C-alpha positions in Angstrom: 32.2 -36.6 21.7 29.2 -38.5 20.1 27.0 -40.5 21.5 24.0 -42.8 21.0 20.4 -42.5 21.4 18.2 -45.1 19.7 18.9 -44.9 15.9 20.4 -41.2 16.2 23.7 -39.8 17.1 23.7 -36.9 19.4 26.8 -34.6 19.3 28.2 -33.2 22.9 30.1 -30.3 23.0 31.8 -29.3 26.2 34.1 -26.4 27.4 36.2 -25.2 30.6 34.9 -22.2 30.4 31.2 -22.9 29.9 28.2 -24.2 31.8 25.9 -27.1 31.5 23.5 -26.7 29.0 20.4 -29.3 29.6 17.0 -28.4 28.5 15.3 -27.2 31.5 12.2 -29.2 33.3 9.4 -28.2 31.5 7.4 -28.2 34.9 9.8 -26.1 37.1 10.3 -22.6 35.4 13.2 -20.7 37.6 12.6 -17.8 36.0 9.1 -15.4 35.9 10.5 -14.1 32.3 13.1 -15.3 29.9 13.7 -13.0 27.0 15.0 -14.7 23.8 17.2 -13.5 21.2 18.8 -15.8 18.0 21.5 -14.8 15.8 24.9 -14.9 13.7 27.6 -12.7 14.0 28.3 -12.2 10.0 27.5 -10.0 7.3 23.7 -10.4 7.5 23.6 -7.0 9.0 26.6 -5.0 8.3 26.1 -3.2 12.0 25.1 -6.4 13.5 27.5 -6.5 16.5 26.7 -2.9 17.2 22.9 -3.9 17.7 22.5 -6.8 19.6 25.3 -5.6 21.7 23.4 -2.4 22.2 20.1 -4.5 22.4 21.7 -6.5 25.8 23.3 -3.8 27.2 20.3 -1.9 27.3 17.8 -4.6 28.2 20.1 -5.6 31.2 20.6 -2.3 32.3 17.1 -1.7 32.8 16.9 -4.8 34.6 19.4 -4.5 37.3 17.4 -0.9 37.7 14.1 -2.4 38.4 16.3 -4.9 40.7 14.9 -8.1 38.4 17.9 -10.1 38.2 16.7 -13.0 40.0 13.3 -13.0 38.1 14.3 -12.3 34.3 17.2 -14.0 32.0 18.3 -13.2 28.9 19.0 -16.2 26.3 20.7 -15.8 22.9 20.9 -18.8 20.8 24.6 -18.2 18.6 23.9 -20.1 15.2 27.2 -21.0 14.2 29.1 -18.1 14.2 32.5 -18.3 13.4 33.7 -17.1 16.7 31.2 -17.3 19.4 29.1 -14.4 20.1 30.0 -15.2 24.0 33.4 -14.2 23.2 33.6 -11.8 20.7 30.7 -9.4 22.3 31.8 -6.9 24.8 29.3 -6.7 26.8 28.6 -4.8 30.2 28.5 -6.0 33.8 24.9 -6.3 33.9 24.4 -8.7 31.2 26.8 -10.8 32.8 24.4 -11.1 35.5 21.1 -12.3 33.9 22.7 -13.6 30.1 23.3 -16.8 28.5 24.3 -18.1 25.2 23.2 -21.1 24.0 26.1 -22.3 20.5 25.2 -24.3 17.8 28.2 -25.1 16.0 28.3 -25.0 12.4 29.1 -29.0 12.5 25.8 -29.6 14.2 24.3 -27.3 11.6 24.9 -28.8 8.8 24.6 -32.7 10.1 20.7 -30.9 10.3 20.4 -29.2 7.0 21.7 -31.6 4.7 25.3 -30.2 4.4 24.3 -26.7 4.5 25.1 -23.7 7.1 22.7 -21.1 6.1 20.9 -19.4 8.9 17.6 -21.2 10.0 15.7 -18.7 12.0 12.5 -20.7 12.8 14.9 -23.7 14.7 17.3 -20.5 15.9 14.1 -19.2 17.9 12.7 -22.8 19.1 16.6 -23.5 20.5 16.4 -20.9 22.9 12.2 -21.2 23.7 13.0 -25.0 24.3 16.0 -24.1 27.0 14.1 -20.9 28.6 14.2 -21.3 32.1 11.0 -18.4 32.2 8.0 -19.0 33.4 6.7 -16.7 30.4 8.9 -16.8 27.4 9.2 -13.9 24.8 10.9 -14.1 21.3 12.6 -10.7 21.2 14.7 -9.4 17.8 18.4 -8.7 18.3 17.6 -5.0 17.4 14.9 -3.9 19.1 14.8 -2.0 23.0 12.0 -1.1 25.3 11.9 1.3 28.0 12.3 0.9 31.4 8.9 1.7 32.4 7.6 0.0 29.8 9.5 -3.5 31.2 8.5 -2.9 34.4 4.8 -2.3 33.4 5.0 -5.8 31.1 7.0 -7.2 34.6 3.6 -6.5 36.9 0.8 -8.0 34.1 3.4 -11.8 34.5 3.2 -11.3 38.1 -0.6 -10.5 38.4 0.0 -7.3 39.8 -2.5 -5.3 37.0 -6.2 -6.6 37.1 -7.5 -7.6 33.3 -10.4 -9.6 32.2 -8.0 -12.0 30.5 -6.6 -15.0 32.1 -2.6 -14.1 31.3 -1.6 -17.8 31.3 -3.7 -18.5 28.0 -3.2 -15.7 26.3 -1.1 -15.5 23.3 0.5 -11.7 23.5 2.0 -9.6 21.4 4.2 -6.7 21.8 3.7 -3.9 18.9 6.5 -2.1 17.5 7.7 1.2 16.4 10.6 1.5 13.4 13.5 3.9 14.2 15.0 5.2 10.9 18.2 3.8 10.1 19.5 7.2 9.6 19.9 7.0 13.8 21.2 3.6 13.9 24.3 5.0 11.2 26.0 7.2 14.0 25.7 3.9 16.3 24.5 6.3 19.6 24.9 5.5 22.7 22.6 4.6 25.5 22.4 7.4 26.6 21.8 9.0 22.9 19.4 6.0 22.7 17.4 6.7 25.9 16.8 10.4 24.9 15.7 9.7 21.7 13.0 7.0 22.5 12.2 9.9 25.1 11.6 12.6 22.7 10.9 11.1 19.1 7.9 11.6 16.9 5.5 9.0 17.6 3.0 10.1 14.5 2.8 6.4 13.0 -0.1 3.5 13.5 1.0 0.9 16.4 -1.0 -1.7 14.5 -2.2 -1.5 11.2 -4.7 -3.7 9.9 -1.9 -6.6 9.0 -1.4 -6.6 12.7 -4.3 -8.5 13.5 -2.8 -11.4 10.7 0.2 -11.7 13.1 3.0 -10.0 11.1 4.5 -6.9 12.1 4.7 -7.6 15.8 7.9 -6.3 17.7 7.7 -9.4 20.1 5.6 -12.7 20.6 5.2 -13.8 24.4 3.1 -17.0 26.0 3.7 -19.0 28.6 6.2 -22.0 28.5 3.3 -24.6 28.7 1.9 -23.0 25.3 5.5 -22.9 23.5 6.0 -26.6 24.8 2.3 -27.8 24.0 2.8 -26.4 20.3 6.3 -27.2 20.0 7.4 -23.4 19.0 7.4 -22.1 15.3 7.3 -24.1 12.7 10.6 -25.2 11.8 9.5 -25.9 7.9 9.7 -22.1 7.7 13.9 -21.7 7.2 14.3 -18.3 6.2 12.7 -14.7 6.5 9.4 -14.0 7.3 5.7 -15.4 8.2 6.9 -17.6 10.9 4.9 -15.3 13.3 1.8 -14.9 11.1 1.8 -19.2 10.8 2.5 -19.4 15.2 -0.1 -16.7 15.6 -3.0 -18.6 13.7 -2.2 -21.9 15.1 -2.5 -20.6 18.7 -5.7 -18.4 18.3 -7.7 -21.9 16.9 -7.7 -22.3 21.4 -6.5 -19.1 22.8 -7.0 -15.8 22.6 -4.5 -13.3 21.5 -3.5 -9.2 23.0 -2.1 -6.8 22.2 0.3 -5.3 24.7 -0.7 -1.5 23.7 -3.8 -2.0 25.9 -1.7 -1.6 28.3 0.9 1.0 27.0 3.7 -1.7 26.4 5.4 -1.7 23.0 8.9 -1.7 21.8 11.5 0.1 19.4 12.6 -1.7 16.2 16.1 -0.5 14.7 15.3 -0.8 10.8 17.7 -0.9 8.3 19.3 -0.1 5.0 18.9 -1.9 2.1 22.3 -3.8 1.9 24.0 -6.1 3.6 22.3 -10.0 3.0 19.4 -9.2 4.8 18.8 -7.4 0.9 18.9 -10.8 -0.2 17.2 -12.5 2.5 13.9 -10.4 2.2 13.7 -11.2 -1.6 13.2 -15.1 -0.8 10.9 -15.1 1.9 8.7 -18.1 3.4 5.6 -19.0 2.1 2.6 -18.0 3.8 1.6 -21.6 5.9 -0.9 -22.2 7.5 -1.6 -25.2 9.6 -4.5 -26.7 11.4 -3.5 -29.3 13.6 -1.4 -27.6 17.1 2.3 -29.6 16.8 4.2 -29.2 13.1 7.5 -30.1 14.8 8.4 -33.5 15.8 9.2 -34.3 19.3 13.1 -32.9 18.8 12.0 -29.4 17.9 15.0 -26.6 19.0 17.3 -29.7 18.1 16.1 -31.1 21.5 18.0 -34.4 20.5 21.3 -32.5 20.9 23.3 -31.1 23.9 24.2 -28.1 23.1 26.5 -26.1 25.2 25.4 -22.7 27.2 28.1 -20.1 27.2 28.7 -16.9 29.5 30.0 -13.5 28.2 33.5 -13.5 28.2 34.3 -9.6 27.2 32.7 -8.4 30.0 33.3 -4.3 29.4 32.7 -2.0 32.7 33.4 0.9 30.5 30.5 0.0 27.7 30.5 3.4 25.7 27.6 5.4 28.0 27.9 8.8 27.7 27.2 12.1 24.8 29.8 12.8 22.5 28.7 17.0 22.7 30.9 19.3 24.2 30.2 21.3 27.8 30.6 24.4 27.2 34.3 23.6 25.8 35.8 24.2 22.1 34.8 21.3 19.8 37.0 18.6 18.9 38.0 18.7 15.5 37.2 14.9 13.9 39.4 13.7 10.8 37.5 12.5 8.1 38.2 10.2 5.4 37.2 12.1 2.2 38.8 14.8 0.6 37.8 18.5 -0.3 37.2 17.6 -4.0 35.2 14.6 -3.1 32.9 16.2 -0.8 32.3 19.4 -3.5 31.8 16.9 -6.0 28.5 15.2 -3.8 27.4 18.7 -3.1 26.9 19.7 -6.4 25.7 16.0 -7.6 22.8 16.1 -9.5 21.9 13.3 -7.0 21.5 15.7 -4.7 19.1 17.7 -6.8 16.9 15.1 -7.1 17.2 14.7 -3.3 15.8 18.2 -2.7 13.4 18.9 -5.4 10.1 17.1 -4.1 11.2 18.5 -0.7 11.1 22.2 -1.8 8.6 22.0 -4.0 6.4 20.7 -1.0 7.8 23.7 0.8 7.0 26.2 -1.9 3.0 24.5 -2.5 2.7 25.3 1.3 3.6 29.3 0.7 7.1 28.8 1.7 9.4 31.9 0.0 13.0 30.8 -0.8 15.8 33.5 -2.1 19.2 32.6 -3.8 21.3 32.5 -0.4 18.8 30.3 1.5 18.9 28.1 -1.4 22.3 27.2 -1.4 22.5 26.8 2.2 20.1 24.4 2.0 22.9 21.7 -0.7 24.7 22.1 2.6 22.3 21.3 4.5 21.3 18.0 2.2 24.9 17.0 1.8 25.0 17.1 5.8 22.1 15.3 6.2 22.2 12.7 3.7 26.1 11.7 4.2 26.2 12.2 7.8 22.9 11.6 9.5 23.2 14.2 12.6 21.1 13.7 15.6 20.6 17.3 16.8 20.0 20.4 14.7 19.6 24.1 15.2 17.7 26.0 12.6 18.8 29.8 13.9 17.5 30.8 10.6 15.4 33.9 10.7 12.5 34.8 8.3 12.0 30.9 6.6 11.7 27.3 7.4 12.9 25.9 4.7 16.3 24.5 6.2 14.2 22.6 8.9 12.4 21.0 6.3 15.2 19.7 4.3 16.9 18.6 7.5 14.1 16.8 8.7 12.8 15.4 6.2 16.3 13.6 4.8 17.0 12.6 7.8 13.6 12.1 9.4 14.9 10.6 13.1 16.8 14.1 14.0 16.3 16.5 16.8 15.4 20.0 15.4 15.4 23.0 17.1 13.4 26.1 15.0 14.4 29.8 16.3 12.2 32.5 15.2 9.6 34.8 15.8 6.1 34.0 15.3 3.0 37.0 16.0 -0.3 37.6 14.7 -2.4 35.7 11.9 0.2 33.4 9.8 -0.9 31.4 7.5 2.1 30.9 4.8 5.6 29.4 6.0 4.1 29.3 9.5 5.0 26.5 12.1 1.7 24.4 11.5 2.9 24.6 7.8 6.0 23.2 8.5 4.7 20.4 10.6 2.2 19.6 8.0 4.9 19.3 5.2 6.8 16.8 8.0 3.9 15.0 8.6 3.5 14.1 4.8 7.2 13.2 4.9 6.5 11.0 7.5 9.3 12.6 10.2 10.0 11.0 13.1 12.2 13.2 15.3 11.4 15.9 17.8 10.9 19.0 16.9 11.0 22.3 19.2 9.9 25.6 18.1 11.8 28.6 20.3 9.5 31.7 19.5 9.8 35.2 21.0 13.2 37.8 21.4 15.7 36.5 18.7 19.1 38.1 21.3 17.8 35.7 24.2 16.4 33.0 22.0 19.9 30.6 22.5 20.3 31.6 25.9 16.7 30.6 27.1 16.9 27.0 24.2 20.1 26.2 26.5 18.6 27.2 30.1 15.7 24.6 29.3 17.5 21.9 27.3 17.4 18.2 27.7 21.1 17.2 29.2 24.1 18.7 27.4 23.8 21.5 24.7 25.2 20.6 21.7 24.5 20.3 17.8 26.0 18.4 15.1 24.4 20.6 12.4 23.4 24.0 12.3 22.0 26.9 10.2 22.5 30.7 11.0 21.3 33.4 9.1 18.4 35.3 7.2 17.1 38.4 8.9 19.6 37.6 11.8 22.6 40.4 11.5 20.6 43.1 13.5 19.1 40.7 16.0 22.5 39.2 17.6 25.9 39.8 17.9 28.6 38.4 16.1 30.1 36.9 19.5 26.8 35.4 19.6 27.4 33.7 16.5 30.9 32.5 17.0 29.7 31.4 20.4 27.6 28.7 18.9 30.3 26.6 18.0 31.5 26.0 20.5 28.7 23.4 20.5 29.0 22.0 17.8 30.2 18.0 18.3 32.8 16.9 16.5 32.8 16.6 12.6 29.7 18.7 13.0 28.8 21.9 10.7 27.6 25.4 11.0 26.1 26.5 7.7 26.0 30.5 7.3 23.8 31.9 5.0 23.0 36.4 5.1 21.3 38.7 2.3 24.4 40.8 2.5 27.8 40.0 1.4 29.3 42.2 3.9 27.8 41.3 6.9 28.5 37.4 5.9 32.3 37.7 5.2 32.6 39.9 8.3 31.3 37.1 10.6 33.4 34.1 8.3 36.4 36.1 8.9 35.7 35.8 12.4 35.0 32.5 12.8 38.0 31.7 10.9 40.6 33.8 13.1 38.8 31.9 16.3 38.8 28.2 14.7 41.3 27.8 12.8 41.5 24.1 12.4 37.8 23.4 10.7 37.6 23.5 7.1 36.0 25.9 4.8 33.6 25.8 2.1 32.0 29.1 0.7 30.1 29.9 -2.4 31.0 32.5 -5.2 28.3 34.5 -4.4 30.1 35.0 -1.0 26.6 35.0 0.9 26.4 31.2 2.4 29.2 28.9 3.7 30.4 25.7 5.5 32.3 25.4 8.5 32.8 21.5 9.0 34.9 20.8 12.5 36.7 18.7 10.8 40.1 18.0 8.8 40.5 16.4 5.7 42.3 13.3 4.0 44.0 16.2 2.0 44.6 18.4 5.1 47.1 16.7 7.0 48.9 20.0 8.2 45.8 20.7 10.0 46.0 24.2 8.7 43.0 26.4 7.3 41.5 24.8 4.5 39.1 26.9 2.2 37.7 26.1 -1.2 34.8 27.9 -3.0 32.1 26.1 -4.6 29.2 26.8 -7.2 25.5 25.5 -7.3 23.5 25.3 -10.2 20.3 26.4 -9.4 18.7 26.6 -12.4 16.2 23.6 -11.7 14.8 26.1 -9.0 12.5 28.0 -11.7 10.2 25.2 -12.6 9.7 24.0 -9.3 9.0 27.1 -8.5 5.9 27.1 -11.5 4.7 24.1 -10.3 4.7 24.7 -6.5 2.6 27.8 -7.4 -0.2 26.1 -9.5 -0.5 23.4 -7.0 -1.1 25.9 -4.0 -3.6 27.5 -6.3 -5.2 24.1 -6.6 -4.9 23.3 -3.3 -6.5 26.6 -2.0 -9.3 26.3 -5.0 -10.2 22.6 -4.1 -10.6 23.2 -0.5 -13.1 25.8 -1.0 -14.6 23.6 -3.5 -15.0 21.1 -1.6 -17.3 22.3 1.3 -20.1 22.9 -1.7 -19.3 19.5 -3.6 -21.3 16.5 -2.8 -18.7 14.7 -5.0 -16.1 15.5 -2.2 -14.3 12.0 -1.3 -13.7 11.6 -5.4 -12.6 15.1 -5.8 -10.1 14.2 -3.1 -8.6 11.3 -4.5 -8.4 13.4 -8.2 -6.6 15.9 -6.5 -4.2 13.6 -4.9 -3.3 11.9 -8.2 -2.9 15.1 -10.0 -0.7 16.1 -7.3 1.8 13.1 -7.6 1.7 13.0 -11.1 2.8 16.7 -10.7 5.7 15.7 -8.5 7.3 13.7 -11.0 7.2 16.5 -13.9 8.6 18.6 -11.3 11.4 16.0 -10.5 12.1 15.2 -14.0 12.5 18.9 -15.3 
């Protein structure tokens, strides 16, 4: 129905299953905090539903665990989804307790955007801000998580339970963020797996780069509702992607201070993105960087204040939201059905693309004193393929006498959880755990790594007895100097801890040792798929049925890898190692330390490029 207000037509939308959505009274907040999210269910991000439901389910569970359902609300602007998100998203009962959706119909969007229906980022934010019930209002991305104890700390601040030398009600707060590598999100982890990752992940990047003080790159923005209304939200002239946080930051700090919540230990985790979907195109058309000297840049109808929008409640409330881990508990692994054929996987394993991905990692490993034989190199192909195509969450490296496997997996899948078993004793500078960690730091590893040192025979049992949660892995490497250290039964038993679709890579220096254990695994796990190198020293066991194996019988084939490129990589890596050692000695006596160091960095980059092209 339509109604007139002055010279403007206001469209009202009613639904028998939804509540009244009038703008809440500015002077009478009913909640302590409103967490405002916005989005539209389209192909902007190809996994949007997973991201927003995970965000909401995780957030609402924390609110429930803290007993703050009457203090905190989640308010979601649905910007014209074809099927309203309140009807389409499968949400937990905890979400239904604290969440409401503000639905902006497509005809309202077209009416205010000259007939176009593009997603208006700033206006979508303002729709929720204007209708929020909280004393404090936080603008929060739809693909962001905050740990429960950090949310509790933030609520303590808003309740006045933390003594700080600032006036909380007058301060513009920013929540810094850490980006979770997109590889972790690809397998759509459960809430339990998210909790584990956020606890263990490597926090080795700066929370607040310099641009942060230009109000860019924050994970979320929060301030008192009076300030949001005083400044009339974010600038609605900035309809596209980027810089709206910068604009409002400069506008507010004319007369108000800003503060990062990292000062009290609060930050959030953002789900990073692959370069796909419509988001890629949106980033190419960013907003201009706009600065305003006036407090108010929007008119009195900011946030579609002249429209009576409906408030919807979640309709698909599912008590059985996926929470549990996929890892088996002391039982044989389930087999996953994969859409690929054996030939397609072999084609990917032997592709030039895979070699290009391997070259810089192998060069970095060798230049730091690592040792690599042919059998181990063949294993790296299998590990690389699995890391790039399956994005493992957990990896067990049971290869004795080398760290190259961990280097490849952790570099290609920087979110992976690594368990490296080996024996290190005495003075060891080359191929040591510290050398490996230095390499992973260079490649911006963001996962977790634990070294299990000591007696090899007892290592797996010691790891199992001290493991967080269910003992299981997506990817394993077994081999090296292991034949004399563990029994065949110990190796076979490891497969029972593979996740469905997981892979075990075997790499032995002796073909007799390899074929012996290979046959034993086949006898015990006939439903799996087997890839074996022609040298009969290396192979991969895949806990999956392929498209061309409908009878679920033993499926096996041989693979031959091209390792000729390794010779040139060895030469360049040896030169880099010598150069690094020489310059390190020279730096100690040189007054031109910084310039020489920079020159060495440029030279290293140049040589790496030469190696990748060879």
